[in-house]
Structure formats: structure tokens, C-alpha cells
py3Dmol code that shows the C-alpha trace and the ligand (Angstrom):
import py3Dmol

protein = """\
ATOM      1  CA  MET A   1       0.000   0.000   0.000  1.00  0.00           C
ATOM      2  CA  THR A   2       1.169   3.487  -0.723  1.00  0.00           C
ATOM      3  CA  TYR A   3       0.873   6.363   1.699  1.00  0.00           C
ATOM      4  CA  PRO A   4      -1.620   7.878   2.666  1.00  0.00           C
ATOM      5  CA  TYR A   5      -3.466   4.697   3.692  1.00  0.00           C
ATOM      6  CA  HIS A   6      -6.694   6.556   4.357  1.00  0.00           C
ATOM      7  CA  ARG A   7      -8.176   8.566   1.546  1.00  0.00           C
ATOM      8  CA  PRO A   8     -11.482  10.307   2.425  1.00  0.00           C
ATOM      9  CA  ARG A   9     -11.281  12.020  -0.958  1.00  0.00           C
ATOM     10  CA  ARG A  10     -12.220   8.763  -2.758  1.00  0.00           C
ATOM     11  CA  LEU A  11     -15.861   9.319  -1.920  1.00  0.00           C
ATOM     12  CA  ARG A  12     -15.790  12.927  -3.040  1.00  0.00           C
ATOM     13  CA  ARG A  13     -14.778  12.174  -6.612  1.00  0.00           C
ATOM     14  CA  LEU A  14     -18.201  12.248  -8.250  1.00  0.00           C
ATOM     15  CA  GLU A  15     -21.373  14.086  -7.340  1.00  0.00           C
ATOM     16  CA  ASN A  16     -23.211  10.768  -7.232  1.00  0.00           C
ATOM     17  CA  LEU A  17     -20.659   9.321  -4.815  1.00  0.00           C
ATOM     18  CA  ARG A  18     -21.061  12.400  -2.659  1.00  0.00           C
ATOM     19  CA  ARG A  19     -24.819  11.951  -2.786  1.00  0.00           C
ATOM     20  CA  LEU A  20     -24.543   8.321  -1.679  1.00  0.00           C
ATOM     21  CA  VAL A  21     -22.642   9.212   1.477  1.00  0.00           C
ATOM     22  CA  ARG A  22     -24.383  12.486   2.280  1.00  0.00           C
ATOM     23  CA  GLU A  23     -25.470  12.485   5.929  1.00  0.00           C
ATOM     24  CA  THR A  24     -27.904  15.362   5.937  1.00  0.00           C
ATOM     25  CA  GLU A  25     -30.334  16.347   3.262  1.00  0.00           C
ATOM     26  CA  LEU A  26     -32.253  19.567   3.554  1.00  0.00           C
ATOM     27  CA  ALA A  27     -35.856  19.165   2.373  1.00  0.00           C
ATOM     28  CA  VAL A  28     -38.767  21.495   1.711  1.00  0.00           C
ATOM     29  CA  LYS A  29     -40.671  19.659   4.448  1.00  0.00           C
ATOM     30  CA  ASP A  30     -38.197  20.974   7.064  1.00  0.00           C
ATOM     31  CA  LEU A  31     -39.095  24.606   6.508  1.00  0.00           C
ATOM     32  CA  LEU A  32     -41.629  26.764   8.326  1.00  0.00           C
ATOM     33  CA  TRP A  33     -42.261  30.185   6.801  1.00  0.00           C
ATOM     34  CA  PRO A  34     -42.677  33.190   9.147  1.00  0.00           C
ATOM     35  CA  LEU A  35     -45.095  35.847   7.896  1.00  0.00           C
ATOM     36  CA  PHE A  36     -46.125  39.324   9.069  1.00  0.00           C
ATOM     37  CA  VAL A  37     -49.812  40.148   8.847  1.00  0.00           C
ATOM     38  CA  VAL A  38     -51.040  43.766   8.856  1.00  0.00           C
ATOM     39  CA  GLU A  39     -54.399  45.511   8.989  1.00  0.00           C
ATOM     40  CA  GLY A  40     -56.128  46.724   5.836  1.00  0.00           C
ATOM     41  CA  GLU A  41     -56.586  45.417   2.339  1.00  0.00           C
ATOM     42  CA  ARG A  42     -54.236  45.066  -0.584  1.00  0.00           C
ATOM     43  CA  VAL A  43     -51.294  45.930   1.618  1.00  0.00           C
ATOM     44  CA  ARG A  44     -47.899  44.615   0.652  1.00  0.00           C
ATOM     45  CA  GLN A  45     -45.307  46.673   2.527  1.00  0.00           C
ATOM     46  CA  PRO A  46     -41.632  45.879   2.093  1.00  0.00           C
ATOM     47  CA  VAL A  47     -39.566  45.560   5.280  1.00  0.00           C
ATOM     48  CA  GLU A  48     -36.545  47.744   4.602  1.00  0.00           C
ATOM     49  CA  SER A  49     -33.985  45.805   6.597  1.00  0.00           C
ATOM     50  CA  MET A  50     -35.221  42.480   5.190  1.00  0.00           C
ATOM     51  CA  PRO A  51     -35.188  42.750   1.390  1.00  0.00           C
ATOM     52  CA  GLY A  52     -37.695  40.309  -0.100  1.00  0.00           C
ATOM     53  CA  VAL A  53     -39.821  40.222   3.073  1.00  0.00           C
ATOM     54  CA  PHE A  54     -43.203  41.985   3.074  1.00  0.00           C
ATOM     55  CA  ARG A  55     -45.974  42.666   5.512  1.00  0.00           C
ATOM     56  CA  TYR A  56     -49.212  41.456   3.989  1.00  0.00           C
ATOM     57  CA  SER A  57     -52.851  42.175   4.665  1.00  0.00           C
ATOM     58  CA  VAL A  58     -54.960  39.019   4.933  1.00  0.00           C
ATOM     59  CA  ASP A  59     -56.188  39.143   1.309  1.00  0.00           C
ATOM     60  CA  GLN A  60     -52.619  39.446  -0.029  1.00  0.00           C
ATOM     61  CA  LEU A  61     -51.403  36.666   2.199  1.00  0.00           C
ATOM     62  CA  LEU A  62     -53.633  34.113   0.530  1.00  0.00           C
ATOM     63  CA  GLY A  63     -52.139  34.875  -2.868  1.00  0.00           C
ATOM     64  CA  GLU A  64     -48.621  34.473  -1.468  1.00  0.00           C
ATOM     65  CA  LEU A  65     -49.540  31.138   0.049  1.00  0.00           C
ATOM     66  CA  GLU A  66     -50.758  29.737  -3.251  1.00  0.00           C
ATOM     67  CA  GLU A  67     -47.179  29.284  -4.435  1.00  0.00           C
ATOM     68  CA  ALA A  68     -45.947  28.176  -1.003  1.00  0.00           C
ATOM     69  CA  VAL A  69     -48.465  25.346  -0.934  1.00  0.00           C
ATOM     70  CA  GLU A  70     -47.627  24.493  -4.528  1.00  0.00           C
ATOM     71  CA  LEU A  71     -43.942  24.241  -3.553  1.00  0.00           C
ATOM     72  CA  GLY A  72     -44.799  21.853  -0.737  1.00  0.00           C
ATOM     73  CA  LEU A  73     -44.017  24.088   2.234  1.00  0.00           C
ATOM     74  CA  PRO A  74     -45.631  22.413   5.244  1.00  0.00           C
ATOM     75  CA  GLY A  75     -46.613  25.493   7.202  1.00  0.00           C
ATOM     76  CA  VAL A  76     -46.404  29.118   8.248  1.00  0.00           C
ATOM     77  CA  LEU A  77     -45.781  31.011  11.489  1.00  0.00           C
ATOM     78  CA  LEU A  78     -47.870  34.161  11.833  1.00  0.00           C
ATOM     79  CA  PHE A  79     -46.980  37.460  13.483  1.00  0.00           C
ATOM     80  CA  GLY A  80     -49.470  40.289  13.857  1.00  0.00           C
ATOM     81  CA  VAL A  81     -48.574  43.922  13.186  1.00  0.00           C
ATOM     82  CA  THR A  82     -50.957  46.617  14.355  1.00  0.00           C
ATOM     83  CA  ASP A  83     -51.248  50.160  15.700  1.00  0.00           C
ATOM     84  CA  ARG A  84     -53.779  48.997  18.278  1.00  0.00           C
ATOM     85  CA  LYS A  85     -51.554  48.945  21.315  1.00  0.00           C
ATOM     86  CA  ASP A  86     -52.269  49.358  25.028  1.00  0.00           C
ATOM     87  CA  PRO A  87     -50.448  48.556  28.293  1.00  0.00           C
ATOM     88  CA  GLN A  88     -51.926  45.026  28.497  1.00  0.00           C
ATOM     89  CA  GLY A  89     -51.582  44.146  24.823  1.00  0.00           C
ATOM     90  CA  SER A  90     -55.283  43.337  24.648  1.00  0.00           C
ATOM     91  CA  GLU A  91     -55.233  43.253  20.852  1.00  0.00           C
ATOM     92  CA  ALA A  92     -53.404  39.927  21.275  1.00  0.00           C
ATOM     93  CA  TRP A  93     -56.713  38.240  22.158  1.00  0.00           C
ATOM     94  CA  ASN A  94     -59.051  40.231  19.922  1.00  0.00           C
ATOM     95  CA  ARG A  95     -60.964  37.651  17.879  1.00  0.00           C
ATOM     96  CA  GLU A  96     -61.182  40.153  15.030  1.00  0.00           C
ATOM     97  CA  GLY A  97     -57.488  41.004  15.200  1.00  0.00           C
ATOM     98  CA  VAL A  98     -55.207  40.457  12.217  1.00  0.00           C
ATOM     99  CA  VAL A  99     -53.891  37.094  13.364  1.00  0.00           C
ATOM    100  CA  PRO A 100     -57.238  35.358  14.066  1.00  0.00           C
ATOM    101  CA  ARG A 101     -58.593  36.712  10.776  1.00  0.00           C
ATOM    102  CA  ALA A 102     -55.540  35.456   8.927  1.00  0.00           C
ATOM    103  CA  ILE A 103     -55.789  32.024  10.564  1.00  0.00           C
ATOM    104  CA  ARG A 104     -59.450  31.637   9.594  1.00  0.00           C
ATOM    105  CA  ALA A 105     -58.806  32.719   6.017  1.00  0.00           C
ATOM    106  CA  ILE A 106     -55.777  30.465   5.591  1.00  0.00           C
ATOM    107  CA  LYS A 107     -57.438  27.384   7.104  1.00  0.00           C
ATOM    108  CA  ALA A 108     -60.548  27.917   4.951  1.00  0.00           C
ATOM    109  CA  ARG A 109     -58.462  28.001   1.776  1.00  0.00           C
ATOM    110  CA  PHE A 110     -55.600  25.636   2.664  1.00  0.00           C
ATOM    111  CA  PRO A 111     -56.864  23.242   5.347  1.00  0.00           C
ATOM    112  CA  GLU A 112     -53.765  21.030   5.113  1.00  0.00           C
ATOM    113  CA  LEU A 113     -51.267  23.838   5.659  1.00  0.00           C
ATOM    114  CA  VAL A 114     -49.955  23.925   9.245  1.00  0.00           C
ATOM    115  CA  VAL A 115     -50.743  27.293  10.759  1.00  0.00           C
ATOM    116  CA  ALA A 116     -48.692  28.285  13.797  1.00  0.00           C
ATOM    117  CA  ALA A 117     -49.401  31.543  15.623  1.00  0.00           C
ATOM    118  CA  ASP A 118     -46.770  33.396  17.605  1.00  0.00           C
ATOM    119  CA  VAL A 119     -48.027  34.117  21.120  1.00  0.00           C
ATOM    120  CA  CYS A 120     -46.525  37.222  22.681  1.00  0.00           C
ATOM    121  CA  LEU A 121     -47.597  40.627  23.906  1.00  0.00           C
ATOM    122  CA  CYS A 122     -44.790  42.781  22.473  1.00  0.00           C
ATOM    123  CA  PRO A 123     -46.457  43.584  19.116  1.00  0.00           C
ATOM    124  CA  TYR A 124     -49.560  44.691  21.049  1.00  0.00           C
ATOM    125  CA  THR A 125     -48.229  46.530  24.116  1.00  0.00           C
ATOM    126  CA  ASP A 126     -47.594  50.292  23.968  1.00  0.00           C
ATOM    127  CA  HIS A 127     -44.326  49.810  25.915  1.00  0.00           C
ATOM    128  CA  GLY A 128     -43.156  47.009  23.569  1.00  0.00           C
ATOM    129  CA  HIS A 129     -42.314  44.484  26.307  1.00  0.00           C
ATOM    130  CA  CYS A 130     -43.439  40.870  26.154  1.00  0.00           C
ATOM    131  CA  GLY A 131     -45.314  41.021  29.469  1.00  0.00           C
ATOM    132  CA  VAL A 132     -47.198  43.283  31.830  1.00  0.00           C
ATOM    133  CA  VAL A 133     -45.066  46.173  33.093  1.00  0.00           C
ATOM    134  CA  GLU A 134     -45.182  47.757  36.536  1.00  0.00           C
ATOM    135  CA  GLU A 135     -42.718  50.401  37.696  1.00  0.00           C
ATOM    136  CA  GLY A 136     -40.383  49.536  34.869  1.00  0.00           C
ATOM    137  CA  ARG A 137     -40.371  45.815  35.649  1.00  0.00           C
ATOM    138  CA  VAL A 138     -41.806  43.055  33.477  1.00  0.00           C
ATOM    139  CA  LEU A 139     -44.078  41.000  35.726  1.00  0.00           C
ATOM    140  CA  ASN A 140     -44.146  37.255  35.229  1.00  0.00           C
ATOM    141  CA  ASP A 141     -47.250  35.774  36.826  1.00  0.00           C
ATOM    142  CA  PRO A 142     -49.774  38.469  35.836  1.00  0.00           C
ATOM    143  CA  THR A 143     -48.661  37.955  32.217  1.00  0.00           C
ATOM    144  CA  LEU A 144     -49.523  34.242  32.137  1.00  0.00           C
ATOM    145  CA  PRO A 145     -53.340  34.479  31.879  1.00  0.00           C
ATOM    146  CA  LEU A 146     -52.999  37.091  29.120  1.00  0.00           C
ATOM    147  CA  LEU A 147     -50.772  34.817  27.058  1.00  0.00           C
ATOM    148  CA  ALA A 148     -53.157  31.916  27.684  1.00  0.00           C
ATOM    149  CA  ARG A 149     -56.066  34.014  26.525  1.00  0.00           C
ATOM    150  CA  ALA A 150     -54.238  34.932  23.298  1.00  0.00           C
ATOM    151  CA  ALA A 151     -53.373  31.270  22.687  1.00  0.00           C
ATOM    152  CA  VAL A 152     -57.003  30.191  23.113  1.00  0.00           C
ATOM    153  CA  THR A 153     -58.098  32.941  20.710  1.00  0.00           C
ATOM    154  CA  TYR A 154     -55.752  31.594  18.015  1.00  0.00           C
ATOM    155  CA  ALA A 155     -56.879  28.016  18.688  1.00  0.00           C
ATOM    156  CA  GLU A 156     -60.505  29.104  18.299  1.00  0.00           C
ATOM    157  CA  ALA A 157     -59.601  30.667  14.967  1.00  0.00           C
ATOM    158  CA  GLY A 158     -58.161  27.330  13.835  1.00  0.00           C
ATOM    159  CA  ALA A 159     -54.425  27.448  14.594  1.00  0.00           C
ATOM    160  CA  ASP A 160     -52.716  24.049  14.637  1.00  0.00           C
ATOM    161  CA  LEU A 161     -49.836  25.240  16.804  1.00  0.00           C
ATOM    162  CA  VAL A 162     -49.387  28.125  19.208  1.00  0.00           C
ATOM    163  CA  ALA A 163     -45.862  29.382  19.712  1.00  0.00           C
ATOM    164  CA  PRO A 164     -45.187  31.349  22.904  1.00  0.00           C
ATOM    165  CA  SER A 165     -42.148  33.601  22.399  1.00  0.00           C
ATOM    166  CA  ASP A 166     -42.395  35.728  25.540  1.00  0.00           C
ATOM    167  CA  MET A 167     -40.031  33.768  27.847  1.00  0.00           C
ATOM    168  CA  MET A 168     -42.176  34.162  30.964  1.00  0.00           C
ATOM    169  CA  ASP A 169     -41.703  31.288  33.430  1.00  0.00           C
ATOM    170  CA  GLY A 170     -44.587  28.834  33.534  1.00  0.00           C
ATOM    171  CA  ARG A 171     -46.337  30.011  30.385  1.00  0.00           C
ATOM    172  CA  VAL A 172     -46.346  26.634  28.681  1.00  0.00           C
ATOM    173  CA  ARG A 173     -48.402  25.037  31.451  1.00  0.00           C
ATOM    174  CA  ALA A 174     -50.696  28.060  31.690  1.00  0.00           C
ATOM    175  CA  ILE A 175     -51.334  27.833  27.938  1.00  0.00           C
ATOM    176  CA  ARG A 176     -51.733  24.026  27.960  1.00  0.00           C
ATOM    177  CA  GLU A 177     -54.305  24.179  30.761  1.00  0.00           C
ATOM    178  CA  ALA A 178     -56.250  26.980  29.100  1.00  0.00           C
ATOM    179  CA  LEU A 179     -56.282  25.183  25.740  1.00  0.00           C
ATOM    180  CA  ASP A 180     -57.470  21.939  27.326  1.00  0.00           C
ATOM    181  CA  ALA A 181     -60.135  23.699  29.380  1.00  0.00           C
ATOM    182  CA  ALA A 182     -61.459  25.284  26.188  1.00  0.00           C
ATOM    183  CA  GLY A 183     -61.553  21.926  24.385  1.00  0.00           C
ATOM    184  CA  PHE A 184     -58.405  22.379  22.292  1.00  0.00           C
ATOM    185  CA  GLN A 185     -56.539  19.270  23.428  1.00  0.00           C
ATOM    186  CA  GLU A 186     -55.269  18.740  19.899  1.00  0.00           C
ATOM    187  CA  VAL A 187     -53.693  22.146  19.422  1.00  0.00           C
ATOM    188  CA  GLY A 188     -49.944  21.797  19.924  1.00  0.00           C
ATOM    189  CA  ILE A 189     -47.452  24.077  21.632  1.00  0.00           C
ATOM    190  CA  MET A 190     -44.213  24.991  19.924  1.00  0.00           C
ATOM    191  CA  ALA A 191     -42.385  26.753  22.733  1.00  0.00           C
ATOM    192  CA  TYR A 192     -39.586  29.245  22.177  1.00  0.00           C
ATOM    193  CA  SER A 193     -37.747  27.478  24.986  1.00  0.00           C
ATOM    194  CA  ALA A 194     -34.169  28.650  24.602  1.00  0.00           C
ATOM    195  CA  LYS A 195     -34.741  32.150  23.330  1.00  0.00           C
ATOM    196  CA  TYR A 196     -31.713  34.355  23.749  1.00  0.00           C
ATOM    197  CA  ALA A 197     -31.554  38.110  24.316  1.00  0.00           C
ATOM    198  CA  SER A 198     -30.042  38.557  20.880  1.00  0.00           C
ATOM    199  CA  ALA A 199     -29.005  41.525  18.767  1.00  0.00           C
ATOM    200  CA  PHE A 200     -30.010  39.446  15.738  1.00  0.00           C
ATOM    201  CA  TYR A 201     -33.690  40.364  16.254  1.00  0.00           C
ATOM    202  CA  GLY A 202     -33.175  43.982  15.119  1.00  0.00           C
ATOM    203  CA  PRO A 203     -34.812  43.777  11.662  1.00  0.00           C
ATOM    204  CA  PHE A 204     -37.788  41.820  13.069  1.00  0.00           C
ATOM    205  CA  ARG A 205     -38.547  44.606  15.506  1.00  0.00           C
ATOM    206  CA  GLU A 206     -38.752  47.014  12.582  1.00  0.00           C
ATOM    207  CA  ALA A 207     -41.089  44.600  10.771  1.00  0.00           C
ATOM    208  CA  ALA A 208     -43.315  43.934  13.783  1.00  0.00           C
ATOM    209  CA  GLU A 209     -42.987  47.396  15.369  1.00  0.00           C
ATOM    210  CA  SER A 210     -42.282  45.564  18.591  1.00  0.00           C
ATOM    211  CA  ALA A 211     -39.100  47.142  19.940  1.00  0.00           C
ATOM    212  CA  PRO A 212     -39.203  47.849  23.693  1.00  0.00           C
ATOM    213  CA  ARG A 213     -39.693  51.563  24.410  1.00  0.00           C
ATOM    214  CA  PHE A 214     -37.404  51.419  27.424  1.00  0.00           C
ATOM    215  CA  GLY A 215     -34.748  49.018  28.618  1.00  0.00           C
ATOM    216  CA  ASP A 216     -34.172  45.683  26.933  1.00  0.00           C
ATOM    217  CA  ARG A 217     -35.331  42.077  27.179  1.00  0.00           C
ATOM    218  CA  ARG A 218     -32.462  40.711  29.252  1.00  0.00           C
ATOM    219  CA  SER A 219     -34.575  40.160  32.370  1.00  0.00           C
ATOM    220  CA  TYR A 220     -36.591  37.525  30.512  1.00  0.00           C
ATOM    221  CA  GLN A 221     -34.679  36.328  27.446  1.00  0.00           C
ATOM    222  CA  MET A 222     -31.556  34.214  27.974  1.00  0.00           C
ATOM    223  CA  ASP A 223     -27.946  35.315  28.264  1.00  0.00           C
ATOM    224  CA  PRO A 224     -26.102  34.322  25.039  1.00  0.00           C
ATOM    225  CA  ALA A 225     -23.283  32.989  27.193  1.00  0.00           C
ATOM    226  CA  ASN A 226     -25.366  30.131  28.623  1.00  0.00           C
ATOM    227  CA  ALA A 227     -25.983  26.625  27.283  1.00  0.00           C
ATOM    228  CA  ALA A 228     -26.664  24.525  30.413  1.00  0.00           C
ATOM    229  CA  GLU A 229     -29.440  26.962  31.241  1.00  0.00           C
ATOM    230  CA  ALA A 230     -30.953  26.317  27.806  1.00  0.00           C
ATOM    231  CA  LEU A 231     -31.245  22.633  28.679  1.00  0.00           C
ATOM    232  CA  TRP A 232     -33.041  23.567  31.880  1.00  0.00           C
ATOM    233  CA  GLU A 233     -35.460  25.841  29.996  1.00  0.00           C
ATOM    234  CA  VAL A 234     -36.165  23.038  27.519  1.00  0.00           C
ATOM    235  CA  GLU A 235     -36.645  20.503  30.303  1.00  0.00           C
ATOM    236  CA  LEU A 236     -39.151  22.773  32.040  1.00  0.00           C
ATOM    237  CA  ASP A 237     -41.093  23.445  28.843  1.00  0.00           C
ATOM    238  CA  LEU A 238     -41.304  19.727  28.056  1.00  0.00           C
ATOM    239  CA  GLU A 239     -42.473  19.017  31.614  1.00  0.00           C
ATOM    240  CA  GLU A 240     -45.080  21.729  31.253  1.00  0.00           C
ATOM    241  CA  GLY A 241     -46.388  20.184  28.055  1.00  0.00           C
ATOM    242  CA  ALA A 242     -44.493  21.618  25.079  1.00  0.00           C
ATOM    243  CA  ASP A 243     -44.787  19.454  21.949  1.00  0.00           C
ATOM    244  CA  ILE A 244     -41.957  21.133  20.067  1.00  0.00           C
ATOM    245  CA  VAL A 245     -39.099  23.065  21.666  1.00  0.00           C
ATOM    246  CA  MET A 246     -37.237  25.858  19.950  1.00  0.00           C
ATOM    247  CA  VAL A 247     -33.765  27.315  19.985  1.00  0.00           C
ATOM    248  CA  LYS A 248     -33.505  30.887  18.780  1.00  0.00           C
ATOM    249  CA  PRO A 249     -31.516  32.360  17.050  1.00  0.00           C
ATOM    250  CA  ALA A 250     -30.052  29.447  15.098  1.00  0.00           C
ATOM    251  CA  LEU A 251     -26.631  30.218  13.657  1.00  0.00           C
ATOM    252  CA  ALA A 252     -24.807  31.472  16.710  1.00  0.00           C
ATOM    253  CA  TYR A 253     -26.448  28.674  18.753  1.00  0.00           C
ATOM    254  CA  LEU A 254     -25.838  25.505  16.720  1.00  0.00           C
ATOM    255  CA  ASP A 255     -24.181  23.934  19.756  1.00  0.00           C
ATOM    256  CA  VAL A 256     -27.336  24.519  21.780  1.00  0.00           C
ATOM    257  CA  ILE A 257     -29.492  22.912  19.068  1.00  0.00           C
ATOM    258  CA  ARG A 258     -27.247  19.847  19.129  1.00  0.00           C
ATOM    259  CA  GLN A 259     -27.294  19.596  22.917  1.00  0.00           C
ATOM    260  CA  VAL A 260     -31.083  19.943  23.083  1.00  0.00           C
ATOM    261  CA  LYS A 261     -31.567  17.256  20.425  1.00  0.00           C
ATOM    262  CA  ASP A 262     -29.141  14.860  22.114  1.00  0.00           C
ATOM    263  CA  ALA A 263     -30.464  15.434  25.618  1.00  0.00           C
ATOM    264  CA  PHE A 264     -34.188  15.097  24.904  1.00  0.00           C
ATOM    265  CA  GLY A 265     -34.698  13.562  21.454  1.00  0.00           C
ATOM    266  CA  ARG A 266     -37.901  15.499  21.046  1.00  0.00           C
ATOM    267  CA  PRO A 267     -38.908  17.633  18.033  1.00  0.00           C
ATOM    268  CA  VAL A 268     -36.618  20.658  17.883  1.00  0.00           C
ATOM    269  CA  ALA A 269     -37.266  23.823  15.931  1.00  0.00           C
ATOM    270  CA  ALA A 270     -34.548  26.367  15.199  1.00  0.00           C
ATOM    271  CA  TYR A 271     -35.316  29.953  14.253  1.00  0.00           C
ATOM    272  CA  ASN A 272     -33.082  31.391  11.534  1.00  0.00           C
ATOM    273  CA  VAL A 273     -33.919  34.929  12.657  1.00  0.00           C
ATOM    274  CA  SER A 274     -34.275  38.283  10.944  1.00  0.00           C
ATOM    275  CA  GLY A 275     -30.684  39.420  11.527  1.00  0.00           C
ATOM    276  CA  GLU A 276     -29.347  36.186  10.074  1.00  0.00           C
ATOM    277  CA  TYR A 277     -31.491  36.812   7.009  1.00  0.00           C
ATOM    278  CA  ALA A 278     -30.427  40.451   6.736  1.00  0.00           C
ATOM    279  CA  MET A 279     -26.701  39.638   6.919  1.00  0.00           C
ATOM    280  CA  ILE A 280     -26.891  37.285   3.962  1.00  0.00           C
ATOM    281  CA  LYS A 281     -29.106  39.621   1.946  1.00  0.00           C
ATOM    282  CA  ALA A 282     -26.784  42.560   2.551  1.00  0.00           C
ATOM    283  CA  ALA A 283     -23.638  40.674   1.593  1.00  0.00           C
ATOM    284  CA  ALA A 284     -25.345  39.188  -1.478  1.00  0.00           C
ATOM    285  CA  LYS A 285     -26.524  42.623  -2.596  1.00  0.00           C
ATOM    286  CA  LEU A 286     -22.958  43.883  -2.438  1.00  0.00           C
ATOM    287  CA  GLY A 287     -21.851  40.888  -4.484  1.00  0.00           C
ATOM    288  CA  TRP A 288     -19.761  39.575  -1.590  1.00  0.00           C
ATOM    289  CA  LEU A 289     -21.555  36.243  -1.183  1.00  0.00           C
ATOM    290  CA  ASP A 290     -23.347  33.785  -3.439  1.00  0.00           C
ATOM    291  CA  GLU A 291     -26.798  33.968  -1.873  1.00  0.00           C
ATOM    292  CA  LYS A 292     -28.218  30.653  -2.991  1.00  0.00           C
ATOM    293  CA  ALA A 293     -25.133  28.678  -1.994  1.00  0.00           C
ATOM    294  CA  VAL A 294     -24.865  30.389   1.383  1.00  0.00           C
ATOM    295  CA  VAL A 295     -28.555  29.973   2.209  1.00  0.00           C
ATOM    296  CA  LEU A 296     -28.550  26.266   1.384  1.00  0.00           C
ATOM    297  CA  GLU A 297     -25.325  25.786   3.341  1.00  0.00           C
ATOM    298  CA  VAL A 298     -26.705  27.598   6.384  1.00  0.00           C
ATOM    299  CA  LEU A 299     -30.033  25.748   6.376  1.00  0.00           C
ATOM    300  CA  THR A 300     -28.285  22.400   5.916  1.00  0.00           C
ATOM    301  CA  ALA A 301     -25.986  23.237   8.841  1.00  0.00           C
ATOM    302  CA  ILE A 302     -28.958  24.031  11.071  1.00  0.00           C
ATOM    303  CA  LYS A 303     -30.473  20.672  10.178  1.00  0.00           C
ATOM    304  CA  ARG A 304     -27.128  18.896  10.704  1.00  0.00           C
ATOM    305  CA  ALA A 305     -26.963  20.464  14.171  1.00  0.00           C
ATOM    306  CA  GLY A 306     -30.164  18.620  15.046  1.00  0.00           C
ATOM    307  CA  ALA A 307     -33.117  20.800  14.074  1.00  0.00           C
ATOM    308  CA  ASP A 308     -36.197  19.000  12.776  1.00  0.00           C
ATOM    309  CA  ILE A 309     -37.936  22.228  11.855  1.00  0.00           C
ATOM    310  CA  ILE A 310     -36.219  25.338  10.495  1.00  0.00           C
ATOM    311  CA  ILE A 311     -38.117  28.592  10.731  1.00  0.00           C
ATOM    312  CA  THR A 312     -36.712  30.829   8.019  1.00  0.00           C
ATOM    313  CA  TYR A 313     -37.591  33.891   5.938  1.00  0.00           C
ATOM    314  CA  PHE A 314     -35.793  32.094   3.096  1.00  0.00           C
ATOM    315  CA  ALA A 315     -38.414  29.308   3.119  1.00  0.00           C
ATOM    316  CA  LYS A 316     -39.995  30.084  -0.208  1.00  0.00           C
ATOM    317  CA  GLU A 317     -36.767  30.789  -2.077  1.00  0.00           C
ATOM    318  CA  ALA A 318     -35.131  27.717  -0.544  1.00  0.00           C
ATOM    319  CA  ALA A 319     -38.145  25.612  -1.516  1.00  0.00           C
ATOM    320  CA  ARG A 320     -37.810  26.813  -5.112  1.00  0.00           C
ATOM    321  CA  TRP A 321     -34.100  25.962  -5.166  1.00  0.00           C
ATOM    322  CA  LEU A 322     -34.676  22.568  -3.567  1.00  0.00           C
ATOM    323  CA  ARG A 323     -37.390  21.681  -6.036  1.00  0.00           C
ATOM    324  CA  ARG A 324     -35.102  22.205  -8.994  1.00  0.00           C
TER     325      ARG A 324
END
"""
ligand_1 = """\
16
LIG
C -41.490 38.422 19.935
C -40.582 37.828 18.920
C -39.344 38.300 18.446
C -38.946 37.434 17.432
C -39.921 36.449 17.331
N -40.909 36.700 18.259
C -38.581 39.519 18.776
C -38.103 39.768 20.126
O -38.105 38.912 21.018
O -37.729 40.919 20.339
C -37.698 37.573 16.601
C -37.750 36.944 15.254
C -36.681 37.402 14.321
O -35.771 38.180 14.655
O -36.739 36.962 13.158
N -41.209 38.173 21.252
"""
view = py3Dmol.view(width=600, height=400)
view.addModel(protein, "pdb")
view.setStyle({"model": 0}, {"cartoon": {"style": "trace"}})
view.addModel(ligand_1, "xyz")
view.setStyle({"model": 1}, {"stick": {}})
view.zoomTo()
view.show()
């Protein structure tokens, strides 16, 4: 035998050899598409810091979904955007609010499409925090029934999954109990379990008009330095009844995704957030990166890390590329 004895390159010689030994294959069925829903009709507002992302009124949304369904995307995650804000965020549980209306319209037209609704108060509170505020502090326990009420409202409208993103302690159980009491035993909870206080949410806050008016979210969202704590958060959410647990953001937290998958073996979602989208779009626009190649690499890496579900603003484009 001649040296080197071991030649990993043998299996990289042909694309078909590479395909045979490929460990991870990104698929359209892995992708969940986040969408912003606004008031009004025929509205299609571009989000400046997220080129290619729009805020749609309900009527426009349905048209957008036509192609998504055609491409085989399994579902969407809805965020409401509205001017109707108050200290409690009561628009979050308005049955005629943008999100319940969107859910009803989508389920009527595309009954097989999974509709997940984000559950949080920040798009609906005048102070922009994810919970009830008193003397500058975000209160945990008084926030729980409000989140539960919002979740039940989305379930009533026909949501398949509710996705609490507020990071209050105990909200998964509060939501599970409220859903069950209202007869929605079959509505699942996709909990933002390990949600970090991340600077990568910047563009989203422009899109959802949900930036906090004072302070920041570090008293409820996690410290980016912590991973063991993420496992504790996930453990608690599973104990409280979460069906799917989420790590968010994705790219700077691939190690956390892997640890959560290995430790619990339960369905894991990873959120490829707004800032991760914006970085790629900006570099691609300047001609510094090959967008398609980078997006497929990033999404494949998130799956390789252990995510079963990838929430990404690239869902539709990625689905088109994957179909070809
Ligand atoms: C609301 C919420 C946020 C995101 C999802 N739900 C923003 C935040 O916590 O400030 C971020 C999503 C993204 O950046 O794409 N709590």
C-alpha cells in the first residue's frame, strides 16, 4: 500500500458518490415560513432591513400562500402587526385582530397547511415588552393568563400550533391548561424554549414594530453565554407540556441545538432569525456572497446540528431551489 493509507477524498470524486454518502439532506418539508400580517386590504409593505420580506394584509397573504403550498411548504408562522396597542396588549386576544382573521382565512383556503401563531404581547403593548409592566419591571405571573387568553383565541380561529415567544416562566403550562379547558386538546405548543436576548432580532422589531420603548429584554430572554441553562429551559417546557421546543436564534447557537436534540430527542425547531437573514441579503446585494449557496449551506448546517424544523424567511426561495 502506498501512503496515505486513508483517503477520504475517494468518496468525493463524483457528485453521485457524494450523494450516496451524504449524511444530511435539507428538504422542503423541514421549513416553516414566518409571515407578518397587517391591517387593511391590498397591503404589501416591504420591510426595509429584510429585502424580499413583506408585511401582507390578509387578502394578499392568501395569494402568497398559493405558491408556497404548490412548492410543498408544510406550514407558516404568523406574526401580527398593528397600531392597536395598550399597556396590556389586549389586541393579542381580539378575535377580530389580524392574526385570528388570517388564521381563519388560511385554514378555509388551505386546510392542510400547518398554521402556527406566535403568542406574545410585544407587538400589542404600547411599551413594547413581552409582558405586563409595573414600575419599569416586566411582571411574570400576571402575564400568564394574558398569554393563555391569546393562545385560546388563536386556537378558536383554527391554529394548529401556538408558539409562545415571551419567555415568561410557567407560560407553557398556563397555555396548555387553558387550551385543554377550552376543548383544544389537539392544538400543539411549539415553545420558544431557549430564546436568547439577541441583537439578531433587530430587523424583526422594525417589521413587527415591537421594539421595547425602554430598557431591553435581558430580564426575561436568555444570556447568550449560557448553554446549560438552555437545557433547563427546555426541560421545564417539556415538563409543562411543550410538543416542540425551539432554539432561537439558530446560527450562533448551533451547539445549543445539538445539545437539546441529544439530551431530549424530542422535536426541535430552530429559528433562523431576521438578523441572520439580513446579513446574507446585505452581503449578497454587495456581491460579496453567493446567496443561494450560502442559504442552502446555512439551512443544511442548522439541520445537521439537530433541528427537525427550520423557521426561516428564506423558506420560499429555498423551496424553489430545492425543487429544482
Ligand atoms: C417576539 C418575537 C421576536 C422574534 C420572534 N418573536 C422579537 C423579540 O423577542 O424581540 C424575533 C424573530 C426574528 O428576529 O426573526 N417576542
